C-alpha positions in Angstrom: 7.8 -24.2 18.6 7.9 -21.0 20.5 5.4 -20.5 23.4 1.9 -19.7 22.3 0.3 -16.3 23.2 -3.2 -15.2 21.9 -3.0 -11.9 20.2 -6.4 -10.1 19.1 -6.2 -8.4 16.0 -8.6 -5.8 14.9 -9.1 -5.4 11.4 -11.8 -3.4 8.9 -14.5 -6.3 7.8 -13.6 -5.0 3.9 -10.3 -6.9 4.8 -11.0 -10.0 2.4 -13.6 -7.7 0.3 -12.2 -8.5 -3.4 -14.6 -5.4 -4.3 -12.9 -3.5 -1.6 -8.8 -4.5 -2.7 -6.0 -2.4 -0.7 -2.7 -2.9 0.4 -3.3 -2.3 4.2 -6.2 -5.7 3.4 -3.1 -7.7 1.9 -0.5 -6.9 4.5 -3.5 -7.7 7.9 -4.6 -10.8 5.8 -1.0 -12.2 5.4 -0.1 -11.4 8.6 -3.1 -12.9 10.8 -2.2 -15.7 8.4 1.1 -16.5 9.5 1.3 -15.3 13.1 -0.3 -19.1 14.3 2.8 -20.6 12.4 5.0 -18.1 14.8 3.5 -18.9 18.1 0.8 -16.1 18.2 -3.2 -17.6 18.0 -5.0 -15.0 16.5 -8.6 -13.9 17.3 -9.4 -12.1 14.5 -12.5 -9.3 15.1 -13.5 -7.6 11.8 -14.9 -3.7 12.3 -17.9 -2.8 10.1 -17.9 0.2 8.4 -14.2 1.1 8.2 -13.2 1.8 5.1 -12.6 4.0 3.6 -12.4 5.4 7.4 -14.4 4.3 10.2 -17.8 5.9 10.5 -20.6 5.9 13.1 -21.7 2.4 12.8 -18.1 1.3 13.0 -17.5 3.3 16.0 -20.2 1.4 17.7 -18.9 -1.6 16.2 -15.6 -1.2 17.6 -16.7 0.0 21.2 -18.6 -3.8 21.3 -15.5 -5.7 19.8 -13.1 -3.7 22.5 -15.9 -4.5 25.1 -15.1 -8.2 24.4 -11.7 -8.3 24.9 -10.0 -9.4 28.1 -8.5 -7.3 30.5 -4.3 -7.8 29.5 -4.6 -8.7 26.5 -2.2 -8.2 23.8 -4.3 -6.1 21.1 -2.8 -5.3 17.6 -5.0 -2.8 15.5 -5.0 -2.1 12.1 -4.2 1.9 11.6 -7.3 2.6 9.6 -9.2 2.1 12.6 -6.9 3.7 14.9 -7.0 7.0 13.0 -10.8 7.6 14.0 -11.5 5.0 16.7 -8.9 6.6 19.2 -11.4 7.6 22.2 -12.3 3.8 22.3 -9.0 2.6 21.9 -7.1 5.1 24.4 -9.9 3.8 26.9 -9.0 0.4 25.9 -4.8 0.6 26.3 -5.5 1.6 30.0 -6.3 -2.6 30.4 -4.8 -3.8 27.8 -1.3 -3.8 25.7 -2.3 -2.1 22.5 -0.2 -2.1 19.4 -1.1 -0.1 16.3 -0.4 -0.8 13.0 0.4 2.1 10.8 0.2 1.6 6.9 0.1 5.2 6.3 0.5 8.7 7.8 -3.0 9.3 9.5 -5.2 11.7 8.0 -7.2 12.4 11.6 -5.4 14.6 14.2 -7.0 12.3 16.2 -5.2 9.2 15.7 -2.4 11.2 18.1 -4.1 9.9 20.5 -4.5 7.0 20.0 -0.8 5.9 19.0 0.8 8.3 22.2 -1.5 5.4 24.1 0.2 2.3 22.2 2.7 0.2 23.9 4.2 0.1 20.4 3.8 1.1 16.8 4.4 -1.0 13.5 5.4 1.0 10.2 5.1 -0.1 7.0 8.6 1.9 5.9 11.6 3.4 7.4 10.5 6.2 5.8 6.6 6.3 7.5 8.3 5.3 10.7 10.4 8.6 10.8 7.4 10.7 9.9 5.6 9.3 12.6 8.2 10.0 15.3 8.5 13.6 13.6 4.9 14.4 13.7 3.6 12.9 17.0 7.0 13.4 18.9 6.3 9.2 19.7 9.7 8.2 21.9 11.7 6.2 18.8 12.2 3.1 20.9 8.5 2.4 20.4 8.2 2.7 16.5 9.0 -0.5 14.6 9.2 -1.5 11.0 7.7 -4.5 9.6 8.1 -4.0 5.6 5.2 -5.7 3.3 6.7 -8.9 1.8 5.5 -9.8 -2.1 5.6 -13.4 -3.5 7.0 -13.5 -6.8 5.5 -14.4 -10.2 6.1 -15.2 -13.3 8.4 -12.6 -14.8 6.1 -10.3 -17.6 7.0 -10.7 -21.4 6.7 -7.2 -22.3 6.3 -5.9 -26.2 8.7 -4.4 -28.2 7.4 -0.7 -28.3 6.9 -0.8 -24.1 3.8 1.3 -24.4 1.4 -1.0 -22.5 1.5 0.6 -19.2 -0.8 -0.2 -16.2 -1.8 2.1 -13.0 -3.3 0.0 -9.7 -4.3 1.8 -7.1 -8.2 3.2 -6.1 -9.2 6.1 -8.2 -8.5 9.1 -5.4 -6.9 11.6 -5.3 -3.6 11.0 -3.4 -3.2 8.2 -5.9 -2.6 11.1 -8.8 -5.0 9.5 -11.4 -5.0 13.4 -12.6 -1.9 13.7 -12.9 -1.4 10.5 -15.2 -4.1 12.1 -17.2 -2.3 15.6 -17.7 0.6 13.4 -18.3 -0.5 10.8 -21.3 -2.9 14.1 -22.9 1.1 15.5 -23.4 2.0 12.5 -25.2 -0.6 12.4 -28.0 2.5 11.7 -31.0 3.6 8.2 -28.8 2.2 4.6 -28.8 0.5 3.4 -25.5 -2.4 2.1 -24.1 -2.9 2.6 -20.7 -5.1 0.2 -17.9 -6.2 1.3 -14.8 -7.0 -0.9 -12.3 -8.4 0.1 -9.1 -11.6 0.6 -6.9 -14.0 3.3 -8.7 -15.6 3.7 -5.2 -13.0 4.9 -3.1 -13.9 8.6 -4.0 -16.4 8.5 -6.5 -17.1 11.7 -7.7 -13.3 12.0 -7.7 -13.2 8.5 -10.3 -16.8 10.5 -12.2 -14.6 13.7 -12.7 -11.4 11.6 -14.0 -13.9 9.7 -16.7 -14.5 13.1 -17.5 -10.9 14.5 -17.8 -10.1 11.2 -20.2 -13.0 12.4 -22.4 -12.1 15.9 -22.6 -8.6 15.5 -22.9 -8.7 13.3 -26.2 -7.3 10.2 -24.3 -10.1 8.1 -23.3 -10.0 5.5 -26.9 -6.6 4.5 -25.3 -7.1 4.7 -21.3 -9.9 2.4 -19.6 -10.9 2.1 -15.8 -11.2 -1.6 -15.5 -12.2 -1.2 -11.6 -10.9 -3.4 -9.2 -8.9 -6.6 -10.0 -7.5 -9.4 -7.4 -6.1 -12.7 -7.7 -5.5 -14.2 -11.6 -7.2 -11.2 -12.8 -4.6 -9.2 -11.1 -1.6 -11.4 -12.0 -3.1 -11.6 -15.7 -2.7 -7.2 -15.7 0.6 -7.5 -14.3 1.6 -10.4 -16.7 0.7 -8.2 -20.0 2.1 -4.9 -18.9 5.4 -3.3 -20.0 5.7 -0.5 -17.0 3.5 0.1 -14.1 2.9 4.3 -13.3 2.0 5.0 -9.8 2.1 8.2 -9.5 0.9 8.8 -6.0 0.9 12.3 -3.8 1.7 10.6 -0.7 2.5 6.6 0.1 3.9 5.2 3.2 5.9 2.1 1.7 3.5 1.6 -2.0 3.0 -2.2 -1.9 1.8 -2.3 -6.0 5.4 -1.0 -6.8 7.0 -4.1 -5.3 4.4 -6.7 -6.6 5.2 -5.2 -10.2 8.9 -5.9 -9.5 7.5 -9.4 -8.6 7.1 -9.5 -12.0 9.6 -8.2 -13.3 8.3 -4.7 -14.0 9.8 -1.8 -14.0 8.1 0.9 -12.5 7.5 4.9 -13.1 6.6 6.2 -9.8 7.6 9.3 -7.1 9.3 10.2 -4.8 6.7 10.8 -1.8 6.9 9.2 1.1 8.2 5.5 1.2 8.2 5.2 -2.8 11.6 5.4 -3.0 12.2 2.8 -0.2 9.9 0.7 -2.5 11.4 0.8 -5.4 14.6 0.2 -4.0 17.6 -1.0 -6.2 19.6 -4.0 -7.2 22.5 -4.6 -5.3 24.6 -3.1 -7.6 22.9 0.5 -7.4 20.5 0.3 -10.0 17.0 1.6 -9.6 14.8 -0.7 -11.6 12.4 2.1 -12.4 12.2 6.2 -12.7 11.1 8.6 -10.0 9.4 12.3 -10.6 8.6 14.8 -8.2 4.6 14.3 -7.1 1.9 15.9 -8.5 3.9 17.3 -11.6 2.5 16.5 -14.6 5.3 17.8 -17.0 7.9 15.5 -15.3 6.0 12.6 -15.2 5.1 13.0 -18.8 8.6 13.3 -19.0 9.8 10.4 -17.7 6.9 8.0 -19.8 8.3 10.1 -22.9 11.9 8.6 -22.3 10.4 5.2 -21.5 8.5 5.0 -24.8 11.1 6.2 -26.6 14.6 5.0 -25.8 14.6 1.4 -26.2 18.1 1.0 -24.4 16.0 2.7 -21.2 13.8 -0.1 -21.4 16.0 -3.0 -21.6 18.3 -1.5 -18.8 15.4 -0.6 -16.1 14.0 -4.5 -17.3 17.0 -5.7 -16.5 17.4 -3.9 -13.1 13.8 -5.3 -11.9 14.5 -8.6 -12.5 17.6 -8.3 -10.5 15.6 -6.0 -7.7 12.8 -9.3 -8.1 15.2 -11.6 -6.9 16.2 -9.6 -3.5 12.9 -8.7 -2.1 11.5 -10.1 1.4 8.8 -13.1 1.7 5.6 -12.6 3.8 7.3 -14.5 6.3 10.0 -12.3 6.9 7.4 -9.4 7.5 5.2 -11.6 9.8 8.4 -12.5 12.2 8.9 -8.6 12.2 5.7 -8.5 14.4 6.4 -11.4 15.8 9.1 -10.1 17.3 7.3 -6.9 18.3 4.8 -8.9 20.2 7.2 -11.1 21.9 9.1 -7.9 23.2 5.7 -6.8 24.6 4.5 -10.3 26.1 
């Protein structure tokens, strides 16, 4: 057993909230739960008012949390908090060892200060690491990669026609639901049903607009917004689907892609960010899905049409998804990669 050394982990208070699920929350929870087994007891600090971004109350709460962390402590901070809590974290970094865990390219320019003050930055994909180094001129050696793990689930049975489409993600502009609806509206002659699983509160006005678009484009009777699903309900959604459709405009990694692959589900997604890395390939080089440019409903409609009309393509992609499923990393690998960074700093 390695020598035990306490690490303070600062996360959004939504980390365990089933009504606000996200890949970042899952990642944070898994790492916090597994680090103690690797010799790193965790003192967890949950910051309120931090989702979808740190608000005024959250900044005050963060300052209170930081004031209680002792000098010289090792502190791992979720990147969502680092974005808009940068001034507080920069001050803390002068008396502690700050590590920032980044799930996506920060939207707030102030995050640059927190990243520069950190002793190390952990990115969730190789693509994201390259972007952080390029955008913020960070020393390459200070930015490490710890890709998300996954729990392998039962292989989805699928249907003969392949028409059960699943989209998982908060209904927000960066997830590309408008692109999905525009693509589906181009396919009225094909047989499909689409279930969109994800929070409707992340951007309520956008979600309401998507419901109106569905009605106006004539696809509302074949498309359903279910709200968020976690646990057994999310597992059931994967198990009853034929393919995951993830039309994101930007994505640091794309945990939902590997979650689908963990059920043997092929994926139709975009070339944005770390998504090609998440989709990956089988050992013999077969992609377990289709990639299209982000923000392109015509290209997405073409990929969906190919999937729905070509049984040989469906069979080939299903075989590739099952092959990729066998190669997916576990969360224990992710936790060990994070622990390795902490050991080097300590």
